[in-house]
N, C-alpha and C positions, 0 to 999 in steps of 0.2 A: 903724782902718787898720793893716795890717801892712806894714812896710818890709823889703824883702829885702836884707840886708847881704851874705850869701853864699848863693848858690842851690844849690851842690853840683852833683854830676854830673848828676842828673836829679830835679828836684822839680816835680810837676805838681798842678794843682787837680783833685780827683776827688770825685764823689758816687756815687750808686748807678747811674749810667749813663743811657743813653737807649734803652730797649727799644722795640720796635715799629716800627723804621725799616729793618729789614734788607731789605725788599722794594724800598727805594729805594737800597740799597747802603751803608747806614749801620750799622755794628756798634754793639753796646751800649756798649762802652767802660766807664768807671767803675773804681772801686777794684779792684785785683786780688784783694784779700781784703775783700769787702763787709762781712762780719761784723765785722772789725777796725775798720773806719771807723764802723760803726753803734755799736759799743761806745764808741769815743772820743767820739762825739756824745752818747751818753747820759751819759757822765761829766761833760760840761760843761753839761748841760741843754738841748741842741739836739734838734730833731726828727731822727730817724734819717736822713732824706734830705738833711740839710744838707751843703754842700760843705766839704771840708777839704783837707789836703795829703798827697800820697803822696811820701815822701822815700826816695830810692834810694841805699843803700849808704854814701855819704860824709857824710851829715848836711847841715845847713844852719844859718845864723845869721839870726835875725829880730829886729826891734824892733817893739813895739806902741805905738801912740800914745794908747791909752786903756786903762784897767784892764779886764782880761779874765781868764777862766778857760780854761786849756788842758789838754788831755790827749793823751797819746801811747799808741799801742798797736802791736803787731807786733814787729818785731825789737828786741832789747834794745840800748840805746845809752846813753851817758853824757849827762846833761841838766844844764845849768847855767843859772841865772838871774842876771843882773847888773843892778844898778841903782845910780844915784848916791845917796849918802847925803845926807839933809837935816838931819842933826844939826848944831845950831848950833856955830859955832866958839867955843872958850873965850876968855874975856876975859883980860887980863894977870894978874889975881890968881887965876885959876882953875887948878886942877891939870889936867894933861893928861888927857883922857878916855881910857878904855880901849877904847871902841868907835870905829868909823870916824868921821872928821871930815867936815865939809861938803865935798861934791865928790868924796870918795873912793868907789871902787867897792866895793859890797857884793856878795858872791857866795854863793849857796846852791844846793845840788844838788837835783835833782828825780828822779823815777822814771817809767819807762814803766809805764802802767797805773794811774796815780794822778792825780787832778785837782790842778792847780797854779795858784795865783792869781798874776797878774802885775800890778804897778802900771803906770800910764801911763809910758812911756819905758823900760820894762825891755827888756833884750836876752835873748833865749832862744837858747842855744847847744845844738844837738842834734848829738852826736858821731856818728862812723861806727858802723854796725851792728856789734856785737860778734859776732853770729851772724846767719844769714839775710841778707836783702837789703833789705827795705822796712819803714819805720815810717810810721804814719798819725798826723797831727796834726789835732785838732779844736779850734776856738776858739769861745768863747761868741758866739752871734749868727751863726756860719757865715760863710764867704767868699761874697760876693755879686757876683762878676763876672757879666757879662751871660750869661744862659743861651742855648744854641743847641739847638733842637729839644727843649726841655724839660729840658736838663741843662747843668750847668756843667763837666762833665768835659772834660779834654784828651784828644783822640784823636790819638795820636802817628803813626798811619798816614795818616789822611785830612786831618789838620790842623784838624778841627773843634774848637771850644772855644778857651779861652785857650792861648797858646803856653806851653811849659815855662818855668819861672821863670828870670829873669836877675837878676844883681846890680843893685840899684837899683829893681827893680819895687816898686809899691805896690798892695796888695790891699785892696779895700773890705770892711768887715764889716757884718753886719746887726745889728739890735737883739736882745739876748738874749731868748730865749723864756721863760726862767724861771731860777730858781736851780739850781745843780748839785745832784745828789742827795747825801745824806750818806754818801758812800763814801770810805773811806780808801785802799783798795787793791783791785785786781782781780787775779785769777789768770788769766794769759793762757797759751795753749797753748805748750809749748816748741817751738823751731825744730827740725824733724826733721833727723836726719843722713842718713836714707834716705827716699825718697818711694815709697809704694805706691799705685798708681792702678787703680781698677776701670774696665775698658774693655768697651764693648758692640760687637757687630759693626757695621761701617760699611757705607755703601751700596755700596762697591766692594770688599768683602771677596773676592768671587769673582775679582777681578783678580790675586789672590795665590795662591801655591801653598800646600798644606797645611803644608809645612815653614815657610813664612813665619809662619803663625799660631802654630806651636809655638815658633818663635824669639821672637816678640813676647811670648808669655806666659812663656817660660822663660829669657829672657836678662836680664842686667843692663845698663842703659844709663846713660850719664852726661850731665849737662846741659852743653851747649856754651857757650863764652864769647860766642858771637854771639846768645844768647837775649835777649829783651827783652819789652816789653808786648804785642807782636804774637804772639809764639810762643816756645815752648821747643824749641830744636833739640837733638836727642839724638844721641849717638855710641855705636855698639855694633854688634851683628850686623846686617848688611844684610838687608832683607826681599825675597826673590826674587819676581819677578812671574810670573804665569801668562799674562797678556795683555800683548803688546808695544804700543808706541805710546802716544799720549795721548788724552784725551777732551775734548769741548767743556767749557768752564767751567760748573760747576754750583754750587749753593748750599753754603756752609760755615756751620757753627755753632760756638759756643764748645765747646772740648774735642775738636774733630775732629782725628784723627791722620792727617795727610797724609803720603804717601811720595813724595818726588821721585825722579828717575832714579838717584841714588846709593844708594837703598835705606835711607837713614837717616830715621827717623820725626821728624816735626815736630808738636808739639801746639799748637793755636791757643789763644791767650789773649784777653784783653778787647778789644784793638785789632785783632783779626784782620780780614782782608778778608772780604767776604760771598760771594765766588765764588772758585773756583780750578779749575785744570785737571789737577792731579795726583790720583790715586785716594786715597780715604779708606778706610783699612783698618778703622778703629774710631773710637769716640767715647768720650772719658773722661767719667765721670759727674760728677766734681767736681775742678776744676783748682786749687782754692784753695791746696793745699800747694805748688804750683810758684811761688807768689808769693815764697816764702822760699828757693827752691832756688838756691844759688850754683853757678857753674860747677864741674864736677867732682862734684856731688852725684849719688849713685846713684838711679836711677829703675827701678822694676819694675812690670810690668803684671800684673793678674790679672782673670779673668772676674768679672762681677757675681754669679754664682751661688756663688762661693767666696771665701774671704778670702785675704789675702796669704800667700805661702809663707814 
């Protein structure tokens, strides 16, 4: 069992999502960086599809009620393990010990990208992200909240899956699948200071002027503070329309670049709606880098046939 002592700004249960339900209006959801969660699971001996935690920006504090192995991946953060010492108290004739006495708190640091053993009752303190936005936590056995449509992921838009964590929540754990691999440390990709995204033509590219396409590929945009798991809202050159008015709602996919009336592009992420009525000018091949894009991060688009400028 995991006890949530401090949930942080937004900590959610995530796995690899629930694909295959878009025709019923249910998006995939899942970890914003699926590979990062898969790596964390491998580091603790879990199957790659096991559920873990996605921790947003401010960190969190957890207590485990049984001995577990944990691993963190993603944004760098300070990690601290606390446990109560079981060292016997000295008798009257004994010299004062140099180590912690019974009941005193022992503290030891941990690292992102490295398996970490926690005894029963230990407290895991995960600090704020020093760069980027999100850190993923895997625990041996995986988090076994009740699945919905085959996934334990929290969908922040539809409300499917468990709600975001709150202080005092208790999360069940499964039985460990096996021992963690003999890995001391993994090298995780650095958090980018600028994001370059390959974009393909969207289904409504003809609703925009040629100048809009030039602006999309040739301008620098910045990530807005109102971005979230649903989408990354960008600020920059407005994209002029060639067709006025709106269209009936039509299907949306992960990475769709939708343009509302203000002309500012919005890139849909894991918890995106499955339909929308604003035209989609393009579709981003891989949105993973946006999982770590803080507000103010520069975003540039390039066509799939060429690399970033």
